[in-house]
C-alpha positions, 0 to 999 in steps of 0.5 A: 334876922329878917327885916320883919323880925327886926326889933327897931329901937327909937333913934334916941334909944339906939344912940344911947346904946351906941354911946354906952357901947363906945364908953365901955371901950373907952371912946373919947369925946363922944358927941350925938348930933340931931341931924334930922332937920339938916339931912335925910341920911339919918336922925342922929349921928354919934361921933367919937374918938379912939386913941388908935386904929386898934381901939377904933376897931374895938369900939366898932366891934363893941357897938356892932355887938351891942346893936345886934344883941338889941336886934339892930343889924347894921346895914353896913360898916365901912373903913374897919380894916384901916381903922382910922374912920369907921362908919357904922350904918344903923339906919336912923343912927350913923356912927363915926369912930375916928382916930384923932387925926382923921377927926381933926381933918374931916371935922364933922362937928363943923360940917354938921354945925347946924345940927343940935347937940343931943349929948356930949361926953368929953 
């Protein structure tokens, strides 16, 4: 798909799509942060947990599949092979899929603590 054919969704709609895909794969502790005022990296971060590496990969697969179906080609996916912290760059929305130990170690919620919470699904 060329950039001109890209169906850009507003960041919140894209984040909602990501949350739905993650929920479909049984992601836990889903958090959406509005980071637009604290960084130029993205508008929204979606952070979620998986019970293990295989589930993290399944969650990432579901998110990428749903994003592509909506015309949103990811700019990159990092950490997929290890499956402990998978980062999916969807431009305005950056997704972090963690196994619990990695999420506890990196504590992105605390690092980006100045960012308002848009949505939390515990």
